[in-house]
ZABA-964990 format. One line per field, with one value per residue (C-alpha): residue in one letter; x, y, z. Coordinates in Angstrom, 3 decimals. Each point is the difference from the previous one (the first is absolute). Example, Ala and Ser with C-alpha at 12.3 -4.5 7.8 and 13.67 -1.06 7.14 Angstrom:
! ZABA-964990
code [a  s]
x [12.300  1.370]
y [-4.500  3.440]
z [7.800  -0.660]
//
This chain:
! ZABA-964990
code [m  a  g  l  q  t  t  a  g  d  v  a  g  s  e  s  v  l  t  a  e  a  l  e  f  v  a  g  l  q  r  t  f  g  e  r  r  a  a  l  l  a  e  r  p  a  r  r  r  s  i  a  a  a  g  r  d  g  a  r  w  r  a  d  t  q  a  v  r  d  d  p  g  w  r  v  a  p  i  p  p  a  l  r  r  r  r  v  e  i  t  g  p  t  e  r  k  m  a  i  n  a  l  n  s  g  a  d  v  w  l  a  d  l  e  d  a  n  t  p  h  w  d  n  v  v  s  g  q  v  n  l  r  d  a  v  r  r  t  i  a  f  r  a  p  d  g  r  e  y  a  l  r  q  d  g  a  a  r  l  p  v  i  v  v  r  p  r  g  w  h  l  d  e  r  h  v  q  v  d  g  r  p  a  a  g  a  l  v  d  f  g  l  f  f  f  h  n  a  h  v  l  a  d  r  g  d  g  p  f  f  y  l  p  k  l  e  s  a  d  e  a  r  l  w  a  d  v  f  r  h  a  e  e  a  l  g  v  t  a  g  t  v  r  a  t  v  l  i  e  t  l  p  a  a  f  e  m  e  e  i  l  y  e  l  r  e  y  i  a  g  l  n  a  g  r  w  d  y  l  f  s  m  i  k  v  f  q  d  s  g  a  d  y  v  l  p  d  r  n  a  v  t  m  t  a  p  f  m  r  a  y  t  e  l  l  v  s  t  c  h  r  r  g  a  m  a  i  g  g  m  a  a  f  i  p  s  r  r  d  e  a  v  n  a  t  a  l  a  k  v  r  d  d  k  r  r  e  a  g  d  g  f  d  g  s  w  v  a  h  p  d  l  v  p  l  c  a  a  e  f  a  a  v  l  g  d  r  d  n  q  l  d  r  q  r  p  d  v  d  v  k  p  a  d  l  v  t  i  a  g  t  g  a  e  a  t  e  a  g  l  r  n  d  i  s  v  a  l  r  y  v  a  t  w  l  a  g  n  g  a  v  a  i  y  n  l  m  e  d  a  a  t  a  e  i  a  r  s  q  v  w  q  w  r  r  n  a  v  v  l  s  d  g  r  p  v  t  a  e  l  v  r  r  c  i  a  q  e  a  a  a  a  r  a  e  l  a  g  g  a  a  a  k  v  d  q  a  v  a  v  v  e  r  l  v  l  d  e  e  l  a  d  f  l  t  v  a  a  l  e  l  i]
x [171.436  -1.058  -1.555  1.017  2.729  1.242  2.472  1.043  3.116  -0.418  -1.408  0.573  -2.448  -1.587  0.946  -3.146  -2.480  1.212  -0.446  -0.710  -3.436  -0.811  1.039  -1.607  -2.940  0.082  0.779  -3.247  -2.006  1.187  -0.470  -3.473  -0.894  2.592  -1.969  -3.364  2.177  1.590  -3.699  -1.522  3.022  -0.932  -3.331  0.430  0.657  -3.432  -1.744  1.424  -0.695  -3.696  0.049  1.013  -1.664  -3.355  1.244  -2.119  -3.427  0.362  2.077  -1.907  0.152  1.198  -2.896  0.571  0.325  -3.054  -1.644  3.112  -0.429  -3.965  0.029  -0.403  0.846  3.718  2.259  4.167  1.360  0.052  2.923  2.556  0.629  3.844  -1.518  -3.035  1.969  1.847  -0.320  3.784  2.302  3.415  1.490  3.799  2.072  1.523  3.739  0.983  0.298  -3.341  -2.035  1.050  -0.731  -3.517  -0.321  0.469  -1.800  -3.291  -1.991  -2.607  1.298  3.637  -0.743  3.396  0.407  1.317  -0.956  -0.765  3.081  2.367  2.273  -0.161  3.795  0.687  1.648  -3.218  -2.191  2.037  0.829  -3.688  -1.308  2.792  -1.209  -3.152  0.794  1.732  -2.655  -3.021  2.073  0.301  4.013  1.099  2.830  2.385  3.077  1.010  3.478  0.294  -0.682  -3.436  -1.952  -3.919  -2.279  -3.447  -1.853  0.026  -2.047  -3.085  -2.333  -1.582  0.404  1.500  -1.469  -1.483  1.862  -1.062  1.535  -0.171  1.572  0.670  -3.025  -0.806  1.704  3.603  2.464  2.860  2.624  2.119  -2.109  -0.575  -2.936  0.091  2.246  -2.311  0.114  -2.566  -2.307  1.273  -2.882  0.092  3.547  -0.719  -3.416  1.483  3.160  -1.799  -2.756  2.210  2.389  -2.423  -3.822  -0.051  1.874  -2.616  -3.124  1.178  -0.237  -3.362  2.425  -0.347  1.275  -1.219  0.536  -0.424  -0.555  0.860  -0.547  -3.285  -2.080  -3.208  -1.666  1.696  3.195  -1.498  -1.359  3.466  1.786  -3.511  1.107  4.122  -1.241  -2.152  2.993  2.791  -2.360  -0.368  3.301  1.340  -2.883  -1.013  -3.701  -2.081  -0.899  2.885  1.549  -1.654  0.683  -0.865  0.260  0.988  -2.508  2.841  -0.996  -3.403  -0.950  -0.192  -2.106  -2.578  0.412  -0.033  -2.636  0.922  3.501  -1.315  -2.295  2.823  2.160  -3.016  1.756  3.141  -0.699  0.294  -0.169  0.699  2.186  -0.184  3.796  -0.398  3.081  -0.238  -3.430  0.850  2.745  -2.777  -1.960  2.643  0.543  -3.669  -0.453  3.209  -1.607  -3.385  1.197  -0.030  -3.074  2.136  3.371  0.554  1.275  3.041  0.089  0.498  -3.048  -2.483  -0.838  -2.747  -2.499  -0.252  -3.592  1.817  1.878  -3.337  -1.535  2.620  0.399  -3.414  -0.907  3.005  -1.316  -3.998  1.275  2.310  -2.365  -3.311  2.040  1.617  3.315  2.364  0.849  3.496  1.184  2.735  3.594  1.210  3.134  1.369  3.291  0.317  3.193  1.794  1.805  -3.069  -2.946  -1.869  -0.303  -0.446  -3.071  -2.026  1.024  -1.352  -3.030  -0.735  0.660  -2.369  -2.876  0.776  -0.432  -2.771  -1.923  0.798  -1.483  -3.253  -0.167  -0.056  3.033  1.306  3.395  2.766  3.501  3.344  3.486  1.823  -0.162  -0.506  -3.558  -0.742  -1.770  -1.490  -1.978  -0.714  -1.484  -2.486  -1.510  -0.061  -2.050  -2.701  0.214  0.289  0.827  -1.405  2.318  -1.801  -2.971  -0.975  -3.414  -0.135  -1.604  0.087  -3.378  0.172  2.562  -1.279  2.782  -0.791  2.976  0.101  1.316  3.032  1.113  -0.898  3.443  -1.807  0.129  3.092  0.490  4.141  1.981  3.006  2.698  4.261  0.734  -2.234  1.570  3.189  -1.128  -1.111  3.391  2.005  -1.597  0.021  3.803  0.980  -2.281  1.611  3.252  -0.815  -1.430  2.312  2.462  -2.334  -2.320  -3.481  -1.265  1.639  -0.926  0.062  -0.967  -1.792  -1.703  0.378  0.092  -0.680  -0.577  -3.436  0.734  2.729  -2.477  -2.503  2.871  1.460  -3.103  -1.598  3.227  -1.038  -3.538  0.423  2.962  -2.381  -3.222  2.695  -1.520  0.089  1.382  -1.118  2.482  -1.364  2.753  -0.599  1.896  2.083  2.489  2.672  -1.375  0.111  3.750  1.136  -1.800  1.453  3.356  -0.320  -1.754  2.850  2.676  -1.479  -0.539  3.615  1.152  -2.438  -0.002  2.601  1.244  -1.387  -2.776  2.144  1.875  -3.038  -1.525  1.463  -2.263  -2.947  0.167  -0.136  -2.771  -1.871  0.243  -0.785  -3.213  -1.417  0.910  -1.098  -3.130  -1.609  -0.243  2.025  -2.293  2.201  3.436  1.212  0.096  1.613  2.673  0.660  2.405  2.495  -0.064]
y [-148.349  0.569  -3.078  -2.283  -2.561  -2.543  -2.266  -2.331  -0.396  1.570  -2.141  -0.326  1.945  1.340  3.752  -0.105  -1.144  0.997  3.316  3.034  0.537  -3.339  -0.719  3.083  -1.701  -2.857  1.652  1.786  -3.057  -1.549  3.234  0.224  -3.878  -1.372  0.167  -1.438  -2.989  -0.651  0.023  -2.256  -2.553  0.539  -1.667  -2.836  -2.362  0.772  -0.336  -3.757  -0.638  1.067  -2.577  -3.047  0.572  -0.093  -3.317  -1.737  0.149  4.201  1.154  3.173  2.804  2.827  1.898  3.536  -0.029  -1.729  2.625  -0.246  -3.174  0.121  2.899  -1.495  3.680  0.588  -1.031  0.251  2.449  -1.162  -2.199  1.934  -1.533  -1.081  -2.103  -1.675  -2.873  -1.642  -3.624  -1.114  2.169  -1.142  0.733  0.825  2.377  2.795  -1.455  1.327  -3.153  -1.388  3.065  -0.054  -3.527  0.640  2.925  -2.599  -2.699  0.689  0.275  2.852  1.379  0.063  0.141  1.556  -1.256  2.354  -2.172  -3.763  -0.781  2.532  -0.058  3.754  0.404  4.018  -1.175  -1.898  2.856  2.644  -1.895  -1.484  3.385  0.855  -2.969  1.150  3.355  -1.624  -2.028  2.196  1.852  -3.066  0.625  -2.939  -2.071  -2.275  -1.390  -3.119  -1.530  -2.203  2.424  -0.506  2.848  0.531  2.487  0.521  -1.720  2.300  -2.370  2.120  -2.991  0.816  2.726  -0.658  -0.741  2.248  0.951  -0.460  0.707  -1.718  2.121  -1.557  -0.403  2.220  -1.975  0.646  2.875  1.317  0.661  1.811  2.545  2.508  2.485  2.151  -2.914  -2.967  -2.815  1.046  -2.494  -2.527  0.376  3.720  0.260  -2.698  1.659  3.480  -0.441  -1.999  2.879  2.629  -0.651  -2.059  1.584  2.333  -2.156  -3.075  2.524  1.681  -3.475  -1.269  -3.140  1.005  0.447  -3.092  -1.642  -3.449  0.526  -3.210  -0.931  1.987  -0.868  2.240  2.611  2.512  -0.801  -0.071  3.847  0.555  -0.785  2.131  3.024  -0.403  -0.270  3.360  1.284  -0.929  1.345  3.154  0.597  -0.671  1.323  -3.236  -0.113  -1.810  -3.181  -1.071  -2.721  -3.344  -2.202  -4.339  -0.799  -3.468  -1.908  -2.035  -0.064  -1.044  3.084  1.794  -3.194  1.409  2.900  -0.135  2.317  2.881  -0.023  0.511  2.726  1.844  -0.091  0.405  2.795  -1.737  -3.449  -2.601  -3.468  -2.137  -3.150  -3.561  0.090  -3.758  -0.288  2.759  -0.829  -3.837  2.269  2.080  -2.502  -1.505  3.300  0.688  -3.298  -0.470  -0.639  -1.972  -3.542  -3.178  1.216  2.595  -2.168  -0.103  -2.833  -0.365  3.721  -2.006  -1.587  2.771  0.906  2.570  -2.711  -0.379  1.453  3.024  1.039  -0.449  2.015  2.699  0.241  -0.346  2.554  2.524  -0.485  0.608  3.026  1.495  -0.655  1.313  3.858  -0.179  -1.019  -2.902  -3.188  -0.903  -3.724  -1.533  -0.535  -3.324  -0.185  -3.396  1.145  -2.272  -2.363  -1.235  -3.039  -1.915  -0.581  -1.836  2.288  2.912  -1.600  -0.637  3.525  1.650  -2.151  1.003  3.515  -0.357  -1.017  2.988  2.438  -2.100  -0.122  3.874  1.141  -2.156  1.383  3.507  1.584  2.518  -1.253  -1.550  -0.090  -1.742  -0.081  -1.032  1.253  -3.964  0.151  3.247  -2.053  -2.860  2.488  2.520  -3.365  -0.997  3.491  0.416  -2.976  1.460  3.695  -0.305  3.408  1.597  2.314  -1.638  -1.655  3.089  -0.596  -3.385  0.941  -3.508  0.369  -3.368  0.364  -0.008  0.305  0.064  1.214  -3.396  -1.184  1.945  -1.384  -3.581  -2.101  -3.502  -1.602  0.862  -4.098  -0.203  -1.069  2.092  -2.508  -0.067  0.922  2.761  1.051  -0.207  1.868  2.943  0.172  -0.369  2.512  2.404  -0.363  0.086  3.143  1.732  -0.417  1.037  2.888  1.341  -0.507  2.549  -1.878  -0.031  -2.645  -3.089  -3.509  -2.863  -3.860  1.956  2.517  3.593  0.773  3.699  1.447  -1.089  -3.776  0.051  1.226  -2.650  -2.464  1.303  1.181  -3.606  -1.519  1.815  -0.663  -3.955  0.195  2.631  -2.913  -3.140  -0.972  -3.659  -0.911  -2.597  -2.348  0.113  2.414  3.492  3.075  1.129  2.631  -2.935  -1.406  3.652  0.535  -3.316  0.784  3.563  -0.932  -3.080  2.610  2.627  -2.689  -0.591  3.639  0.675  -2.580  1.226  3.599  2.121  3.588  2.308  -1.982  -2.696  2.295  0.810  -3.271  0.411  2.942  -1.147  -3.039  2.342  2.095  -2.813  -2.099  3.317  -0.041  -3.648  -0.236  3.221  -0.392  3.350  -0.344  2.990  2.205  0.028  -1.835  2.927  1.664  -1.912  -0.546  3.503  1.196  -2.659  2.320]
z [-27.195  3.773  1.464  -2.806  -0.181  -1.724  1.474  -2.495  -2.514  -3.597  -2.949  -3.358  -1.601  3.372  -0.863  -2.919  2.941  2.974  -0.941  3.101  -1.777  -0.148  3.851  1.063  -1.845  2.143  3.099  -0.667  -0.091  3.083  2.096  -1.283  0.143  2.395  3.114  -1.685  -1.170  3.623  1.443  -2.289  0.406  3.229  -0.569  -1.562  2.707  1.762  -3.502  -0.224  3.238  -0.538  -2.783  1.494  3.012  -1.919  -1.710  -2.248  1.518  0.797  -2.852  -1.404  -2.824  1.708  1.589  -0.495  -3.706  -1.002  -1.691  -2.379  -1.138  -0.138  -2.303  -3.400  -1.568  -0.217  -2.015  -0.244  -2.464  -3.688  -0.415  -2.149  -3.595  0.893  2.568  -1.446  -1.725  2.886  -0.843  0.697  2.923  0.587  3.415  0.562  1.751  -1.371  -0.827  -3.135  -2.561  1.788  -0.754  -3.435  -0.450  1.471  -2.205  -2.818  1.211  -1.984  3.382  0.221  3.265  1.692  4.177  0.596  3.243  2.632  3.170  -0.026  -2.985  1.524  2.602  1.611  -0.329  -0.845  -2.925  -1.479  1.344  -1.831  -3.204  -0.237  -0.372  -2.519  -2.051  0.256  -1.102  -3.112  -0.562  0.072  -2.574  -2.182  0.038  2.556  -1.493  1.623  -0.665  2.015  1.196  -2.696  -2.738  -0.364  -1.220  1.482  -1.674  -0.465  -3.285  -2.758  -2.276  0.338  0.214  3.230  2.680  2.859  3.135  2.351  3.052  3.374  2.888  3.368  2.476  3.813  2.197  2.559  2.768  -1.534  1.218  -2.683  3.181  -2.615  -0.341  3.040  0.592  3.006  1.593  -0.970  -2.887  -2.643  -0.971  -2.761  -2.412  0.589  -1.526  -2.880  -0.859  0.288  -1.722  -3.036  -0.118  0.418  -3.420  -1.879  0.464  -2.473  -2.588  0.476  -0.114  -3.147  -2.285  2.204  1.522  4.247  2.146  1.511  3.287  1.667  3.723  2.326  3.430  0.808  2.586  0.107  -2.129  2.581  -1.100  -4.240  0.851  1.323  -3.492  -1.501  1.710  -1.106  -3.332  0.091  1.942  -2.560  -3.269  1.636  0.897  -3.370  -2.142  -1.343  -0.731  2.353  0.182  -2.591  2.587  -0.123  2.435  0.580  3.413  0.623  2.378  1.833  3.578  1.910  1.457  -3.563  -1.486  2.555  -1.327  -4.100  -0.579  2.746  -1.822  -3.330  1.003  1.715  -2.871  -2.346  -1.534  -0.533  -0.169  -3.058  1.505  2.920  -0.223  1.874  1.643  1.169  1.620  2.277  0.456  1.603  2.197  1.199  0.810  2.310  1.596  0.419  1.529  1.920  3.184  -1.237  0.829  -2.340  -2.258  -1.840  -0.640  -3.652  -1.707  -1.959  -1.737  -3.749  0.542  0.724  -3.275  -1.332  -0.088  4.152  0.773  1.951  -2.755  -2.675  2.088  0.431  -3.778  -1.250  2.517  -1.598  -3.771  0.987  2.051  -2.504  -3.381  2.335  0.418  -3.344  1.271  -1.855  2.100  -0.480  0.960  2.125  -1.108  -1.790  1.531  -1.973  -2.041  -2.735  -0.294  -3.137  1.931  1.067  -2.926  2.710  2.658  -1.951  -1.907  3.265  1.618  -3.694  0.557  3.177  -1.088  -3.176  2.405  2.340  -2.477  -1.870  3.796  0.215  -3.830  0.856  3.233  -1.274  0.483  -2.561  0.076  1.998  1.254  -1.337  1.387  -3.086  -3.544  -1.368  1.586  -1.436  -3.233  1.944  2.727  -3.666  -1.550  2.980  0.111  -3.820  0.134  2.487  -0.943  -4.383  -0.689  2.975  2.191  3.252  1.492  1.812  -1.171  1.792  3.487  1.860  1.674  0.856  2.431  3.633  2.231  3.916  2.607  1.649  -3.656  -0.164  3.521  -0.156  -0.359  -0.178  -3.361  -1.585  -0.034  0.541  2.814  2.062  -0.969  0.312  -3.588  0.245  3.532  -1.802  -3.065  1.914  2.359  -3.073  -1.884  2.872  0.480  -3.455  -0.797  3.402  -1.102  -3.916  1.536  2.444  -3.067  -2.004  -1.893  0.833  -3.111  0.617  -2.520  2.620  -0.953  -3.600  1.809  0.305  3.672  1.250  3.554  -0.024  -0.739  2.946  2.176  -0.440  0.311  3.318  1.434  -0.718  2.100  2.655  -0.083  0.012  3.142  1.783  -0.728  0.642  -3.615  -0.002  -3.613  -1.938  0.816  3.429  1.707  1.761  -1.396  3.077  0.336  -0.096  -3.411  -0.977  0.586  -1.319  -3.354  0.065  0.731  -3.148  -2.374  0.795  -0.752  -3.483  -0.469  0.598  -2.242  -2.986  0.019  -1.276  0.398  2.447  1.009  0.915  2.255  1.519  1.032  3.742  0.249  -1.685  2.574  2.808  -1.176  -1.059  3.349  1.783  -2.012  0.284  3.484  2.062  1.753  -1.900  -3.748  -1.690  -2.007  -2.955  -1.116  -1.696  2.930  2.292  -2.833  -0.757  2.952  -1.659  -3.344]
//
């Protein structure tokens, strides 16, 4: 095909998804939308600087879209039946065994993650599409090296979770797919291959195609997705408005444009999600040069009850329900353990409280990262919802969030500690090592860490070092202290990690040192590490 080239080796099953027709469809998306995507990415730094310059006292909603916010008459398109019940969504990569476990979990939705929980090795990119194709057709099965068989349940007791695919964010290229001499957008590769092969199958049974859209920073970026959906539907003869998307509000700039994002995607939107970990990362990114007033304490101490996080989530619920969209809560990252019942009990209590708070605040559902948490999350939402699928009727007129509320860090009631510093460094090192080895979702210290949680870990170390934050024991965070902690945590990681991840620790040290000690805060960990895979 003229102007289109794939530069990686063969992957098992690739012939079923990397067809000439599918790749030509992807190339068409890139040629139509690639330049516009690049222009929008170039606008991001100026938008962030504008919010940072305004700070608390000058924070404002977007002036040129006031008419959209003031118009009480518009609503998003009606939620399709398959997405009206989303009490529990389980997240995870598209690795074959994990996909089967997610589909057998009893959740309402499986977020099939091609983004934060996935290392974009070409093997993963292609095999993920193969696994999704089989999952959509309900033929997916797996035989493990130890002989164990994995297959979809056949008991008929409940329908399988609805599949909602998360493609990569706009910022990531797919270097293995070149269109007219340039890398294609990873988002368009992920979306295009999945849509081309599965849109008609899903549409025929009323199950999609459905998507989660990550890392948006403006309504203009949402409008680009709306145009991609419209183009794809027309190109393949899919009924207009069949696609439905849920947008993750996981950046501070997007939090200032929730209503506008709903409006731009109103033909296609199903809801918004509170992406809590990336949101904390975005706070650091936006206010990276704003001094001590914007320094966060230990990442694990910044809970959803912090005032600025409460403002963000309450605004999300009230905005969604006022416009007819669903509000989905954040991820419970805890991984249950059968070895330490005391730790387990404490963690489960925290997850239970988190889901109880979300249900009570008006969310229509929430995320978990492990099948064992599905019943717990379901029970908390059932206690509030009863027989109802959702609580779209709960409008939350009591919510009155001001722009300054979103950017006021004070009031978290926590400190910066050596334990927090070491935890950040350890998580960043272990995650990057495992990511480089090909696994983007990693259990570390009984928490499921993905790119979002690793981003807050490494950016927090950068922020503390940049601002010479004083730890609870009186020591300032210096480059020397950070290097010493990296060396010690790297030694522990070498001793404890296994297989390919252990072999990548030295590379992880180089990546993490650069990310936390450079004078400039890198936009994305995954972009910085991409050259090594």
